[in-house]
C-alpha positions as CSV (number, residue, x, y, z in Angstrom):
1,X,10.2,-14.8,23.7
2,X,9.4,-18.3,22.8
3,X,7.8,-19.3,19.6
4,X,4.9,-19.5,21.1
5,X,4.2,-16.3,22.1
6,X,5.6,-15.4,18.8
7,X,2.6,-16.7,17.6
8,X,0.0,-16.1,20.3
9,X,0.5,-12.1,19.5
10,X,0.5,-12.4,15.5
11,X,-2.8,-14.9,16.4
12,X,-4.3,-11.4,18.8
13,X,-3.5,-9.3,15.7
14,X,-6.1,-11.1,13.4
15,X,-8.4,-11.5,16.2
16,X,-9.1,-7.3,15.4
17,X,-11.5,-6.6,12.7
18,X,-9.4,-4.0,11.5
19,X,-10.8,-3.3,8.1
20,X,-10.3,0.0,6.9
21,X,-11.9,2.6,9.7
22,X,-11.1,0.8,12.5
23,X,-7.2,0.6,13.0
24,X,-7.2,2.4,16.8
25,X,-7.6,-0.9,19.0
26,X,-4.6,-2.4,17.3
27,X,-2.7,0.7,18.0
28,X,-3.4,0.2,21.5
29,X,-2.8,-3.3,21.6
30,X,0.7,-2.4,20.1
31,X,1.3,0.2,22.3
32,X,0.1,-1.7,25.8
33,X,2.9,-4.8,23.9
34,X,5.7,-2.0,23.8
35,X,5.4,-0.4,27.2
36,X,5.3,-4.2,28.4
37,X,8.8,-4.5,27.7
38,X,10.2,-1.1,28.2
39,X,9.5,0.9,24.9
40,X,7.6,3.9,24.9
41,X,4.7,4.4,21.8
42,X,2.8,7.1,21.0
43,X,-1.0,6.9,19.8
44,X,-1.6,9.2,17.4
45,X,-5.6,9.4,16.4
46,X,-6.6,10.6,12.7
47,X,-8.9,13.8,12.6
48,X,-11.2,12.6,10.6
49,X,-12.5,9.9,12.8
50,X,-10.5,9.6,16.2
51,X,-12.0,7.2,17.9
52,X,-11.6,4.6,15.8
53,X,-8.1,5.5,13.6
54,X,-5.1,6.3,14.3
55,X,-1.4,6.1,13.9
56,X,1.5,4.3,16.3
57,X,5.1,5.4,16.7
58,X,7.6,3.6,18.4
59,X,11.1,4.2,19.0
60,X,14.4,2.4,20.5
61,X,17.5,3.8,20.7
62,X,18.7,7.9,20.4
63,X,20.5,10.1,17.5
64,X,21.5,9.2,14.0
65,X,21.0,7.2,11.7
66,X,17.1,6.8,11.8
67,X,16.1,3.9,10.4
68,X,12.4,3.5,9.8
69,X,10.3,0.4,9.8
70,X,6.4,0.9,8.1
71,X,3.6,-1.1,8.2
72,X,0.0,-1.1,7.9
73,X,-2.9,-1.8,10.4
74,X,-5.9,-2.4,8.2
75,X,-6.9,-5.2,6.2
76,X,-9.3,-5.3,3.6
77,X,-12.9,-6.8,3.6
78,X,-13.6,-10.7,3.4
79,X,-16.7,-12.3,2.9
80,X,-16.8,-15.1,5.7
81,X,-19.2,-17.6,3.5
82,X,-15.7,-17.5,0.8
83,X,-13.3,-18.4,3.3
84,X,-12.5,-22.2,5.0
85,X,-11.7,-20.8,8.1
86,X,-12.8,-17.9,10.4
87,X,-10.7,-15.2,8.3
88,X,-10.8,-13.3,12.4
89,X,-9.0,-16.6,13.6
90,X,-5.4,-17.3,12.9
91,X,-5.8,-21.3,11.6
92,X,-2.7,-23.6,11.8
93,X,-1.9,-26.0,9.3
94,X,1.1,-27.9,9.3
95,X,3.8,-25.0,8.3
96,X,0.2,-22.8,7.3
97,X,-1.1,-19.9,9.0
98,X,-4.9,-17.8,7.6
99,X,-6.4,-15.1,8.3
100,X,-7.0,-12.3,7.2
101,X,-4.4,-9.8,7.2
102,X,-1.6,-12.8,7.8
103,X,0.0,-11.8,4.9
104,X,-1.2,-8.5,4.3
105,X,0.4,-7.8,6.3
106,X,0.1,-8.1,10.1
107,X,2.6,-10.9,10.2
108,X,5.1,-8.1,9.0
109,X,4.2,-5.8,11.6
110,X,3.9,-8.2,13.9
111,X,7.7,-9.8,13.3
112,X,9.1,-6.2,13.1
113,X,7.6,-5.2,16.7
114,X,8.9,-8.8,18.3
115,X,12.1,-8.1,16.9
116,X,12.2,-4.1,18.7
117,X,11.2,-5.8,21.9
118,X,13.9,-8.2,21.4
119,X,16.5,-5.9,20.5
120,X,15.4,-3.9,23.9
121,X,15.6,-6.8,26.4
122,X,18.8,-8.3,24.6
123,X,20.4,-4.7,25.1
124,X,21.7,-5.6,21.1
125,X,23.8,-2.5,20.6
126,X,23.4,-0.5,17.2
127,X,23.8,2.8,16.1
128,X,21.4,5.9,15.9
129,X,17.5,5.4,16.0
130,X,15.1,2.0,15.1
131,X,11.7,4.3,14.2
132,X,8.3,2.1,14.2
133,X,5.5,3.7,12.5
134,X,2.3,1.7,12.1
135,X,0.3,3.4,9.7
136,X,-4.2,3.9,9.3
137,X,-5.9,3.4,6.1
138,X,-2.9,1.9,3.7
139,X,-5.5,-0.2,2.3
140,X,-8.0,2.8,0.7
141,X,-6.7,6.2,0.6
142,X,-3.1,5.9,3.0
143,X,-4.4,8.3,5.2
144,X,-2.2,7.2,7.9
145,X,1.0,7.5,6.4
146,X,0.0,11.4,4.9
147,X,-0.6,12.4,8.6
148,X,2.8,10.6,9.7
149,X,4.4,12.7,6.9
150,X,2.7,16.0,7.3
151,X,3.9,15.5,10.9
152,X,7.7,15.5,9.9
153,X,7.8,11.7,11.2
154,X,10.1,11.4,8.0
155,X,12.1,14.2,7.7
156,X,15.5,12.8,9.3
157,X,15.0,9.4,8.1
158,X,18.3,8.2,6.7
159,X,16.3,5.1,5.4
160,X,13.0,3.2,4.7
161,X,11.9,-0.7,5.3
162,X,8.1,-1.5,4.2
163,X,7.1,-4.5,6.1
164,X,4.8,-5.4,3.3
165,X,4.8,-9.0,1.8
166,X,7.6,-10.0,-0.6
167,X,8.0,-13.7,0.5
168,X,12.3,-13.7,0.8
169,X,12.5,-11.2,-1.9
170,X,13.1,-7.4,-1.7
171,X,11.5,-4.5,-3.5
172,X,12.5,-1.2,-4.5
173,X,10.1,0.7,-6.7
174,X,6.2,0.6,-6.9
175,X,3.9,2.1,-9.7
176,X,2.2,5.0,-8.4
177,X,-1.8,4.7,-8.9
178,X,-4.7,7.1,-10.0
179,X,-8.4,6.4,-9.0
180,X,-10.4,8.9,-11.1
181,X,-14.5,8.8,-12.0
182,X,-14.9,10.0,-15.2
183,X,-18.6,11.7,-14.9
184,X,-20.7,12.9,-17.9
185,X,-24.2,14.7,-18.6
186,X,-26.5,14.2,-21.6
187,X,-30.5,14.4,-21.7
188,X,-32.8,11.9,-21.3
189,X,-35.3,10.6,-24.5
190,X,-36.9,8.3,-25.9
191,X,-34.5,5.7,-27.2
192,X,-36.8,5.8,-30.7
193,X,-35.8,9.7,-30.9
194,X,-32.1,9.7,-30.0
195,X,-31.6,12.8,-31.8
196,X,-33.8,14.3,-29.2
197,X,-31.7,13.4,-26.4
198,X,-28.0,13.5,-25.4
199,X,-26.6,9.6,-24.3
200,X,-24.4,10.2,-21.5
201,X,-22.8,6.4,-21.6
202,X,-21.9,7.2,-25.5
203,X,-20.3,10.3,-24.5
204,X,-17.9,8.4,-21.9
205,X,-17.6,5.7,-24.4
206,X,-16.6,8.5,-26.8
207,X,-14.3,10.8,-24.5
208,X,-12.6,7.4,-23.4
209,X,-11.5,6.3,-26.5
210,X,-9.6,9.5,-27.3
211,X,-7.9,9.5,-24.0
212,X,-6.9,6.3,-24.4
213,X,-5.4,6.9,-27.7
214,X,-3.5,9.6,-26.2
215,X,-2.1,7.6,-22.9
216,X,-1.4,4.5,-25.8
217,X,0.8,7.3,-27.3
218,X,2.8,8.6,-24.1
219,X,3.2,5.5,-22.9
220,X,4.6,3.4,-25.4
221,X,7.6,6.3,-25.4
222,X,8.1,6.9,-22.2
223,X,8.7,3.8,-20.1
224,X,10.2,2.5,-16.8
225,X,13.7,0.3,-17.0
226,X,12.1,-1.7,-14.1
227,X,8.5,-1.0,-14.2
228,X,7.6,-1.2,-17.4
229,X,5.2,1.4,-18.7
230,X,2.0,2.6,-17.8
231,X,-1.7,0.3,-17.3
232,X,-5.0,1.9,-17.7
233,X,-8.1,0.5,-17.4
234,X,-12.3,1.5,-16.8
235,X,-12.9,-1.3,-14.1
236,X,-16.4,0.5,-13.2
237,X,-19.3,1.8,-15.6
238,X,-22.5,2.9,-14.4
239,X,-25.7,4.5,-16.5
240,X,-29.0,4.2,-17.5
241,X,-31.7,2.5,-15.7
242,X,-33.9,0.7,-18.9
243,X,-33.1,-0.2,-22.3
244,X,-35.6,2.7,-23.9
245,X,-34.2,5.8,-22.8
246,X,-31.2,7.3,-23.3
247,X,-29.3,7.8,-20.2
248,X,-29.2,11.7,-19.2
249,X,-26.2,10.6,-16.5
250,X,-22.6,8.6,-16.6
251,X,-19.9,7.3,-14.5
252,X,-16.7,5.7,-15.0
253,X,-14.1,4.5,-12.3
254,X,-10.5,4.5,-14.2
255,X,-7.5,3.2,-12.9
256,X,-4.0,4.0,-13.7
257,X,-0.8,2.7,-12.8
258,X,2.2,5.6,-13.5
259,X,5.8,5.3,-13.7
260,X,8.2,8.3,-13.0
261,X,8.6,9.1,-16.9
262,X,4.5,9.0,-17.4
263,X,4.2,10.4,-14.0
264,X,0.7,11.1,-12.4
265,X,0.6,14.7,-13.4
266,X,1.3,14.0,-17.3
267,X,-1.5,11.4,-17.4
268,X,-4.1,13.8,-15.6
269,X,-2.9,16.6,-18.0
270,X,-3.8,14.7,-20.9
271,X,-6.9,13.6,-19.5
272,X,-7.7,17.4,-18.9
273,X,-6.8,18.3,-22.5
274,X,-9.1,15.7,-23.9
275,X,-12.0,16.3,-21.5
276,X,-12.1,20.3,-22.1
277,X,-11.4,19.5,-26.3
278,X,-14.7,17.1,-26.2
279,X,-16.7,19.6,-24.2
280,X,-15.7,22.2,-26.4
281,X,-16.9,19.5,-29.7
282,X,-20.2,18.0,-28.0
283,X,-22.9,19.1,-26.5
284,X,-22.9,16.6,-23.1
285,X,-20.3,17.4,-20.5
286,X,-17.4,15.6,-19.2
287,X,-15.6,16.3,-15.7
288,X,-13.3,14.0,-13.9
289,X,-12.5,13.7,-10.4
290,X,-9.2,12.0,-8.8
291,X,-10.3,10.0,-5.7
292,X,-7.0,8.5,-4.8
293,X,-3.9,9.3,-5.8
294,X,-0.3,7.8,-4.8
295,X,3.1,8.5,-6.9
296,X,5.5,6.3,-8.2
297,X,8.5,5.1,-6.3
298,X,11.9,4.1,-7.2
299,X,14.4,3.4,-4.5
300,X,18.0,2.8,-5.0
301,X,18.6,-0.3,-6.4
302,X,22.0,-0.6,-5.5
303,X,21.7,0.9,-1.9
304,X,23.5,-0.8,1.3
305,X,20.0,-1.5,2.9
306,X,18.7,-3.7,-0.2
307,X,22.7,-5.4,-0.2
308,X,21.8,-6.1,3.6
309,X,18.8,-7.8,3.4
310,X,20.0,-9.9,0.6
311,X,22.9,-11.0,2.6
312,X,21.2,-11.7,6.1
313,X,18.1,-13.5,3.7
314,X,20.1,-15.9,1.5
315,X,22.3,-16.9,5.1
316,X,18.8,-17.6,6.3
317,X,17.4,-19.4,3.3
318,X,20.6,-20.4,2.0
319,X,19.3,-18.6,-2.2
320,X,19.8,-15.3,-3.9
321,X,17.4,-13.8,-2.9
322,X,16.1,-11.1,-5.7
323,X,15.2,-7.2,-5.8
324,X,12.4,-6.7,-8.2
325,X,10.2,-3.8,-8.9
326,X,6.1,-4.1,-8.3
327,X,3.4,-2.8,-9.4
328,X,0.9,-2.5,-6.5
329,X,1.6,0.6,-4.5
330,X,2.6,0.8,-0.4
331,X,3.0,3.4,2.0
332,X,6.0,4.6,0.7
333,X,4.7,6.8,-2.0
334,X,3.2,9.0,1.0
335,X,6.0,8.9,3.0
336,X,8.6,9.7,0.6
337,X,6.7,12.3,-1.3
338,X,9.5,14.4,-0.9
339,X,12.2,12.2,-1.5
340,X,10.6,9.8,-4.7
341,X,13.9,8.7,-6.7
342,X,16.5,7.1,-5.0
343,X,16.0,7.4,-1.7
344,X,17.5,4.2,0.4
345,X,13.8,2.5,0.6
346,X,12.7,-1.4,0.7
347,X,10.0,-3.8,0.5
348,X,10.8,-6.4,2.7
349,X,7.7,-8.8,4.7
350,X,6.9,-12.1,5.4
351,X,4.2,-13.7,3.6
352,X,2.4,-14.9,0.5
353,X,1.7,-12.3,-1.8
354,X,-0.2,-14.4,-4.1
355,X,-2.4,-15.0,-1.5
356,X,-2.8,-11.0,-0.6
357,X,-6.4,-9.9,-1.3
358,X,-7.8,-13.4,-1.7
359,X,-10.4,-16.1,0.3
360,X,-8.1,-18.0,2.8
361,X,-5.1,-15.9,3.2
362,X,-2.3,-17.7,4.0
363,X,1.2,-17.3,5.4
364,X,4.1,-19.9,6.1
365,X,4.8,-19.9,9.8
366,X,8.6,-20.8,9.2
367,X,8.8,-17.8,7.4
368,X,7.1,-15.7,10.3
369,X,9.4,-17.0,12.6
370,X,12.9,-16.2,10.5
371,X,11.5,-12.6,9.5
372,X,11.4,-12.0,13.3
373,X,15.0,-13.0,13.1
374,X,16.1,-11.2,10.1
375,X,14.3,-7.7,10.8
376,X,16.4,-8.0,14.6
377,X,20.0,-8.6,12.5
378,X,18.7,-6.4,10.1
379,X,17.6,-3.0,12.7
380,X,20.7,-3.6,14.2
381,X,23.0,-3.5,11.5
382,X,22.1,-1.6,8.7
383,X,22.4,1.7,10.6
384,X,26.1,1.1,10.4
385,X,26.2,1.7,6.5
386,X,24.3,5.3,7.4
């Protein structure tokens, strides 16, 4: 496949407005692309919205080992007025390519798909099966990877490659994440007679102070050698209607990033106990709801998969390649829910992760094309290690 065709495939993917909730057209495009080149692919609609949301699975080869690649088809939202270019058009400026998802992560998705096509058409020999998993909804809720894991597509996988943007580095671990909504019920009253009411905002402030103290104590003791310690913030708070009325209700949204030593279950246990203690000793009522949860993942830093990635990337770019731990989550947190520690997993993909989720998101054209070649070599050689 010529370079201009490789760029055109990425351009085609950028044109799909796949802001979370409209991934099926991307899946249909990839299915047609694969089948044009003799690779069977299957669209798997999500039960929640089968007309608009779907995963895609494709295979090259047969038998063991099974090397899986996963990449997501959705992108985050954008405000056209804040972009210098059209976010739904791939725009070139020298080596820089601009467009929503060009880094996170349609360049990785395109590069892996093209690598499979090259392997198939050139009949490059390899052992076992290459499995391509394109997911819906990674950016919000990870519904696609949850469905693939539940359907058994990870049951026989021997190694997992996640195509999120890492530059030329690779990542073997990521923190888990909890989004938690804290809700408080109080009693409205005139602000001149606060003793007649219950200030719901104050209830939230008080319970959060207690929760934070307990989280601080635990997180300082239970840290991870690669990922550090848990991080937690209140990022949204809502309550009240005007300055002279005590608010009867209030709500805060809490984001927690977890490590294996102080994981999601342990964090929720602390929060639940703090809320129970608070409700016992106060007139108001506080409750919580988990709106998103992914677990921390710590792969094998010394896996043959990572060693192979580092060797291939070093040969391509002429410098040593770092293996790092990352604070952000990936679909690996759902795909590896049964194997969160020690599985041969690595994140390795083209893109400028510093501009992911930002206005004027960009990726290097040269890096994108190099990754196609690196994926081709990786996919056909790493299987010998498993």
